[in-house]
C-alpha positions as CSV (number, residue, x, y, z in Angstrom):
1,M,110.0,82.1,114.1
2,H,110.4,84.9,111.5
3,I,107.3,86.0,110.4
4,D,107.1,88.3,107.0
5,M,104.1,89.7,105.4
6,D,103.8,88.9,101.8
7,A,104.1,91.8,99.3
8,F,102.7,93.8,102.1
9,F,102.5,97.4,100.7
10,A,101.2,96.1,97.4
11,S,98.7,93.5,99.2
12,V,97.4,96.3,101.3
13,E,96.7,98.4,98.5
14,Q,95.0,95.6,96.6
15,L,93.3,94.6,99.7
16,D,92.0,98.2,100.0
17,N,91.1,98.7,96.6
18,A,89.3,95.7,95.0
19,A,90.2,97.1,91.1
20,L,93.7,96.5,92.1
21,R,93.5,92.8,92.6
22,G,95.2,90.4,90.2
23,R,96.5,93.0,88.8
24,P,100.4,94.0,88.8
25,V,100.7,96.7,91.4
26,V,103.8,98.8,92.3
27,V,104.1,101.1,95.3
28,G,106.0,104.2,94.8
29,G,108.0,104.9,91.9
30,G,106.3,108.0,90.3
31,K,108.2,109.4,87.2
32,R,111.8,109.3,88.7
33,G,111.8,107.5,92.0
34,V,112.0,103.9,92.9
35,V,110.0,100.9,93.2
36,A,109.0,100.6,97.2
37,A,107.0,97.3,96.9
38,A,105.5,94.9,93.8
39,S,103.0,92.8,93.9
40,Y,103.7,89.0,93.0
41,E,101.7,89.9,89.8
42,A,104.3,92.6,89.2
43,R,107.2,90.4,90.2
44,R,106.6,88.1,87.4
45,Y,108.0,90.7,85.3
46,G,111.1,91.1,87.0
47,I,110.0,93.7,89.2
48,R,111.4,94.5,92.5
49,S,111.8,96.9,95.4
50,A,114.9,99.6,95.2
51,M,114.4,99.3,91.4
52,P,114.4,102.9,89.6
53,S,110.6,103.2,88.1
54,G,111.3,103.9,85.0
55,Q,113.3,100.2,84.6
56,A,110.2,98.8,86.3
57,R,107.5,100.6,83.9
58,R,109.8,99.5,80.8
59,L,109.5,96.1,82.3
60,C,105.8,96.0,82.9
61,P,104.1,98.8,80.6
62,H,100.6,97.9,82.2
63,A,101.7,98.0,85.6
64,V,99.6,100.1,87.9
65,F,101.7,102.5,90.0
66,V,100.3,103.8,93.5
67,K,101.4,106.2,95.7
68,G,102.7,104.7,99.2
69,R,100.3,105.2,102.3
70,M,102.9,104.7,105.3
71,H,100.0,105.5,107.7
72,R,98.0,102.8,106.6
73,Y,100.6,100.2,106.5
74,K,101.7,101.2,110.0
75,E,98.0,100.8,111.0
76,I,97.8,97.2,109.7
77,S,101.4,96.3,110.9
78,A,100.2,97.2,114.6
79,Q,97.4,94.9,114.4
80,V,99.9,92.1,112.9
81,M,102.1,92.6,115.8
82,Q,99.1,92.4,118.8
83,V,98.1,89.2,116.9
84,L,101.8,87.9,117.4
85,H,102.0,89.0,120.9
86,E,99.1,86.6,121.4
87,F,101.7,83.9,120.8
88,S,104.6,84.7,122.8
89,P,105.4,87.9,125.1
90,L,108.9,87.6,123.4
91,V,108.3,89.6,119.8
92,E,110.9,91.9,118.2
93,Q,109.4,93.7,115.2
94,A,112.1,94.1,112.7
95,S,110.5,96.2,110.6
96,V,107.1,97.4,109.4
97,D,106.4,94.1,107.8
98,E,108.4,91.6,109.5
99,A,109.0,90.4,113.3
100,Y,110.8,87.6,115.1
101,L,109.0,85.6,117.7
102,D,110.6,83.2,120.2
103,A,108.3,80.2,120.8
104,T,110.6,78.7,123.3
105,G,108.5,77.0,125.8
106,S,105.1,77.5,123.9
107,A,104.5,73.7,123.1
108,R,102.0,73.4,126.0
109,L,99.8,76.1,124.6
110,F,100.3,76.2,120.6
111,G,102.0,72.5,120.1
112,P,104.9,72.2,118.4
113,P,106.7,75.0,116.5
114,E,105.1,73.8,112.8
115,E,101.5,73.7,114.6
116,M,102.2,76.9,116.3
117,A,103.3,78.8,113.1
118,R,100.4,77.2,111.2
119,R,98.2,79.0,113.7
120,I,100.2,82.0,113.7
121,R,99.5,82.2,110.0
122,A,95.6,81.7,110.2
123,A,95.4,84.0,112.9
124,V,97.0,86.7,110.9
125,R,94.8,86.1,108.1
126,E,92.1,86.2,109.9
127,A,92.9,89.7,111.5
128,V,93.8,91.6,108.7
129,S,93.0,89.6,105.7
130,L,96.3,89.3,104.0
131,T,99.0,86.3,104.0
132,C,102.3,85.7,105.8
133,S,105.0,83.8,105.3
134,V,106.6,82.2,108.6
135,G,110.1,80.6,108.9
136,V,111.0,78.1,112.1
137,A,114.6,77.5,113.0
138,P,117.1,77.5,115.5
139,V,118.5,81.0,115.1
140,K,117.1,84.6,114.1
141,F,119.1,84.5,110.6
142,L,118.1,80.9,109.9
143,A,114.4,81.8,110.6
144,K,114.7,84.9,108.6
145,I,115.9,82.9,105.3
146,A,113.6,79.8,106.2
147,S,110.7,82.3,106.2
148,D,111.7,83.3,102.3
149,V,111.8,79.4,101.2
150,N,108.1,78.7,100.2
151,K,106.8,82.4,99.8
152,P,104.2,83.4,99.5
153,D,101.6,82.4,102.3
154,G,104.5,79.6,103.1
155,L,106.0,77.8,105.9
156,F,109.3,76.4,106.3
157,V,110.8,74.6,109.4
158,L,114.3,73.9,109.8
159,Q,115.1,71.5,112.2
160,P,118.6,71.7,114.3
161,D,119.7,68.4,112.3
162,E,119.1,69.8,109.4
163,V,121.4,72.7,109.9
164,A,124.5,71.5,108.4
165,G,122.8,70.3,105.3
166,F,121.1,73.0,104.9
167,L,123.7,75.7,105.1
168,A,126.4,73.4,102.9
169,V,124.2,74.3,99.6
170,L,122.6,77.8,100.7
171,P,124.1,80.3,98.3
172,V,126.4,82.5,100.3
173,G,124.5,85.5,99.0
174,D,121.3,84.5,100.9
175,I,123.3,84.9,104.4
176,P,121.8,88.2,105.9
177,G,124.7,90.9,105.5
178,V,126.1,89.6,102.5
179,G,125.6,92.2,100.0
180,R,126.5,92.5,96.2
181,H,130.0,93.9,96.7
182,F,130.7,91.3,99.3
183,A,129.5,88.5,97.7
184,G,131.7,89.5,94.8
185,Q,134.4,89.2,96.8
186,L,133.6,85.9,97.9
187,Q,133.1,84.5,94.3
188,A,136.5,85.4,93.8
189,L,137.6,83.3,96.3
190,G,135.7,80.4,94.9
191,V,133.1,80.8,97.9
192,R,129.9,80.3,96.4
193,T,127.8,78.8,99.4
194,A,127.9,78.7,103.1
195,G,129.3,75.5,103.5
196,D,132.5,76.8,101.1
197,V,133.3,79.1,103.8
198,L,134.3,76.6,105.6
199,R,137.2,75.7,103.7
200,Y,139.1,78.3,105.1
201,P,139.8,78.6,108.8
202,E,138.5,81.0,111.2
203,T,142.1,83.1,111.1
204,F,141.8,83.4,107.4
205,W,138.3,85.2,107.2
206,Q,139.2,87.7,110.3
207,R,142.8,88.6,108.6
208,R,140.7,89.1,105.2
209,F,137.7,90.9,106.2
210,G,138.1,91.7,110.0
211,K,134.9,91.6,112.0
212,G,132.7,90.9,108.8
213,G,134.6,88.0,108.2
214,L,134.4,86.4,111.5
215,G,130.3,87.1,111.4
216,L,130.4,85.3,108.0
217,F,132.3,82.1,109.7
218,A,130.0,81.9,112.3
219,R,126.8,82.1,110.6
220,A,128.2,79.4,108.1
221,Q,128.0,76.9,110.8
222,G,125.0,78.2,112.2
223,I,125.9,80.5,115.0
224,D,123.9,83.4,115.8
225,P,124.2,84.6,119.8
226,R,121.5,87.1,119.1
227,V,118.1,86.7,121.3
228,V,114.8,88.2,120.4
229,E,114.8,91.6,121.8
230,P,111.0,92.6,122.6
231,Y,111.7,96.3,122.3
232,T,114.5,98.4,120.7
233,Q,114.2,102.2,120.7
234,A,114.3,103.7,117.6
235,K,117.7,105.5,117.0
236,S,115.9,108.1,114.4
237,E,113.0,109.4,112.5
238,S,113.5,110.9,109.1
239,A,110.9,111.9,106.1
240,E,112.2,112.5,102.6
241,N,110.7,113.4,99.3
242,T,112.2,113.1,95.3
243,F,110.9,115.6,93.2
244,E,109.4,114.9,89.9
245,E,111.7,117.5,88.5
246,D,114.5,119.2,90.3
247,T,114.1,122.6,91.6
248,D,115.9,125.3,93.1
249,D,113.2,127.4,94.3
250,R,114.0,127.8,98.2
251,E,110.4,128.5,99.3
252,L,109.4,125.3,97.3
253,L,112.2,123.4,99.3
254,K,111.0,124.9,102.7
255,T,107.5,124.0,102.2
256,W,108.4,120.1,101.6
257,L,110.8,120.6,104.9
258,L,107.5,121.8,106.7
259,K,105.5,118.9,105.5
260,Q,108.5,116.4,106.3
261,A,108.9,118.1,109.9
262,E,105.0,117.6,110.3
263,R,105.3,113.7,109.7
264,V,108.5,113.2,111.8
265,G,107.2,115.6,114.6
266,R,104.1,113.9,114.8
267,N,105.2,110.0,114.9
268,Q,107.7,111.2,117.8
269,R,105.1,112.7,119.9
270,R,103.0,109.5,119.3
271,M,105.8,107.6,120.6
272,G,106.6,109.8,123.3
273,L,110.3,110.6,122.0
274,S,111.9,113.5,121.7
275,G,115.5,114.4,120.2
276,R,118.5,116.9,120.2
277,T,119.9,116.5,116.4
278,V,118.1,117.7,113.3
279,T,119.4,116.9,110.2
280,L,119.1,118.2,106.7
281,K,119.3,116.0,103.8
282,V,119.9,117.4,100.3
283,K,120.2,115.6,96.9
284,F,121.3,117.3,93.9
285,A,120.5,116.5,90.3
286,D,123.9,115.0,89.8
287,F,123.0,112.5,93.0
288,R,125.5,114.1,95.2
289,T,124.1,114.0,98.5
290,V,124.8,116.6,101.3
291,T,123.5,116.2,104.8
292,R,124.0,119.1,107.5
293,S,122.9,118.7,111.2
294,R,122.3,121.2,114.2
295,T,122.0,119.9,117.7
296,L,119.6,121.8,119.6
297,A,120.0,122.6,123.4
298,A,117.2,120.7,124.7
299,P,115.4,117.5,123.0
300,T,112.3,118.4,121.3
301,S,109.3,116.6,119.2
302,S,108.1,120.1,118.2
303,T,107.1,120.7,114.7
304,R,107.6,124.1,114.3
305,V,111.5,123.9,115.8
306,I,112.2,120.8,113.5
307,Y,111.2,123.1,110.5
308,D,112.8,126.1,112.2
309,T,116.3,124.2,112.4
310,A,116.0,122.8,109.0
311,A,115.0,125.6,107.2
312,A,117.9,127.6,108.9
313,L,120.4,124.6,107.8
314,L,118.9,125.1,104.3
315,D,119.6,129.0,104.3
316,E,123.1,128.6,105.3
317,M,123.6,125.9,102.3
318,G,124.3,127.1,98.9
319,L,122.9,125.7,96.2
320,P,125.1,124.7,93.5
321,Q,122.8,123.2,91.4
322,K,118.9,122.0,91.6
323,V,117.9,119.5,94.2
324,R,116.6,116.2,93.5
325,L,115.8,115.3,96.9
326,I,115.2,116.9,100.2
327,G,114.9,115.4,103.8
328,V,114.8,115.9,107.5
329,G,115.9,113.7,110.3
330,L,115.7,113.8,114.1
331,S,118.1,112.0,116.1
332,H,120.0,111.6,119.4
333,Y,117.3,110.9,121.4
334,A,116.6,111.8,125.4
335,E,116.8,109.4,127.7
336,G,114.0,109.4,130.5
337,P,111.6,112.4,131.6
338,Q,112.4,115.7,130.5
339,Q,111.6,118.5,132.9
340,L,109.2,121.1,131.4
341,A,110.3,124.8,131.0
342,L,108.7,127.0,133.4
343,P,107.2,130.4,132.1
344,L,109.6,132.5,133.9
345,C,112.4,131.0,132.3
346,S,112.2,133.3,129.1
347,P,109.5,134.4,126.6
348,A,111.0,131.7,123.9
349,A,110.3,129.0,126.7
350,V,106.7,130.1,126.7
351,R,106.0,130.0,123.0
352,D,107.9,126.6,122.7
353,E,105.4,125.4,125.3
354,K,102.4,126.8,123.6
355,S,103.5,125.6,120.4
356,E,103.8,122.0,121.4
357,Q,100.2,122.1,123.1
358,L,99.0,123.2,119.9
359,E,100.6,120.6,117.9
360,K,99.3,118.2,120.4
361,T,95.8,119.5,120.2
362,M,96.3,119.2,116.2
363,D,97.5,115.7,116.5
364,A,94.2,114.6,118.6
365,V,92.0,116.2,116.1
366,R,93.7,114.1,113.4
367,D,93.9,110.9,115.3
368,R,89.6,111.2,115.7
369,F,89.0,113.0,112.1
370,G,91.4,112.1,109.8
371,S,94.9,113.7,108.8
372,A,93.1,116.3,106.5
373,A,90.9,117.4,109.3
374,I,93.0,120.2,110.2
375,V,95.9,121.6,107.9
376,R,98.6,124.5,108.3
377,G,98.1,127.1,106.0
378,R,101.1,126.8,104.1
379,L,100.5,123.0,103.3
380,F,96.8,123.6,102.5
381,G,96.2,121.7,99.1
382,F,100.1,121.1,99.0
383,G,101.7,117.2,98.2
384,K,98.5,115.5,99.0
385,D,99.1,111.9,99.3
C-alpha cells in the first residue's frame, strides 16, 4: 500500500485556521520563491508545487499565500505514522506526507486489502482530521501510482491480474523516475505508454539508456523487486532560505546561517545523529549555485560547530555578485556510538562539550515551552516564522 496525505501542507494550514477553509491556499512562495504546496482550491487555477510564486499569483490573484511551518507538518506526520504502525510493523516513511505499508499476512486482522485500506483512511481521518489517499498494488511503484488515481480522499486497488492492462495504457511519464527530459526522449521514439516500451527488446533499452533503460523495461512489465523497508537512516540534513531581495551583506548572511544551523543541529540531536561534513550552499543573483564543504575531525550535532564551519566557508568564498539563497547542510553521518571527549583532551574539547550540553538544555526548554521560549541574542526578532 502507498498512503499519501492529500495536499498535506495546505490542508494542515486549513485545519489550523478555519478562515482558510474553502479558499485557494498556497504554502511558500513569498515574493520570489516557489510554491511548496497548494490546496485543491488553488490547484483548480493550475497552481502546482515547485511553480514560481509570481506565476502562481498571476494564475490566482486572490490566492492566500502562507509561510510553511515544517515543525507542525512533522508533528502531524508523526501522528499519521503512528496510526499506520497499528496496521503493520512494516511501514516505510517515504517523505513527510507519504509512506509505504506491507499488508502481507494482515487479512486475518483487518480483512482483505481493500477493507484494510478503508480502515486506514478512517483511522488517519480520526487521528488528525485530515484525509489521505491509498493505492494498493502488488509492488511499490504501482502502489504509488494507484494512490494518485482517485485523489483526494481516494482508494484504488490494482489486482495482480489487472496489472498488464493497466500498464498498457499508462502514460509513460506517470512511471516514477521518468522525468520530463526522459519522457521527451521516449516521445521521440514513439513511446507514449508503458505498453509501448515493450515494443523494443531489453537489449535496446540497455544500449540506449543504460541502467535507466533497464529499470524502465522492468517497470513496464510491472516488475519492482524493492521491499518495504521500515527504517532507512537519513543521509543528510539541510536548511536554506531564498531572500526577498538579493544581498551581499556578509553579516546578514551569517545570521541566516546561524538560524539554519540551529534548525539542522536541533533536528540532528532529536534523532540522535551526528555528521562530519558541513556544506555551505550559495545561489547568486544569476541563479549560479556554488557549494563548499568541510569534513571535521569528529562527528557533531552542535549548532555552534555547524555554524562556525559554515561561516568560515563563507569567509573564504568570494561574492562576485549578490546572493539570492544561502543554506547549510550536515552529512557523512557517524555509525554507532561515539566516544565522548574527556576534559583532559584540550580546552577546545571542553568548550565543545559544554556547548553541546547547553544546546541540549535549550532543546528541552523549547520542547516544553515552544520554540520562542529561548532565543540566541543574535537571532532575537530575526526571521520570524
